[in-house]
N, C-alpha and C positions, 0 to 999 in steps of 0.2 A: 169787377170785382170790386166789392164793397169794402170799405174800410172797418176797424174792429170796434166793436161797440155795440149797443143796439140801435134797432130800427125799427120803426112802426111799418108793417106791410099792410095797404092798403087792398080793398076789395079786387078792383082792377086788375093787379098783379097776380092774384091769386086764381083769378079766371080767367087771365091768358097762360097761364101754367097748365089747368084744369080743361080750360072747353077749347074746341077749336072752331072759331066762328066764320062759317063757311063763306060768309058774306063778305069776309076782308078776303085781301089779295094774298094769294099763298104765299111770296115773300113777305109780306108785311106781317104777316100771320106767324109765322115761321121765326123772324126776326123779334116780335114781340115776346114769344113764348120761350126761345132761348135766352132773353133776357129777364125773363120770368123767372125761370129755372135756376139761373145763376144767382137772384137777388135771393129767392127762397130756400136756395140751399146754405145760407151763408148761418152763421152761428149767431145767437144773440139777437133773434127776430121777436119782435113782439106782436101778437096779435090780438083784437079784443073781440068779446062775444057777438057785440055788433057785427061784424067782421065776416064772424063763422057762420051767424044766419043770412046776412046779405048772399054770400056765397052759396051755401047751400040753397036757398030761395031761387038763386039764378040757375043752378045747376039743375033744379029740380024742373024748374019752367023751361028754359030755354035748351037744354041738351038732354033733357027726359030721363034723368039719372032717376034710380027708383032706391 
């Protein structure tokens, strides 16, 4: 669990939460996703426009989101 205050959340954390990379071992993928979910559910997170754009580009390209 994160401490109180603000924290910047980078692209990879969002991707671990939103995209299941089948190239990664299941236990490692699950562990990283659970950590990412816990981080991104915290209050006081900060995300930049660049991170939003990077996440969107990766989801469109790698996860075939539409």
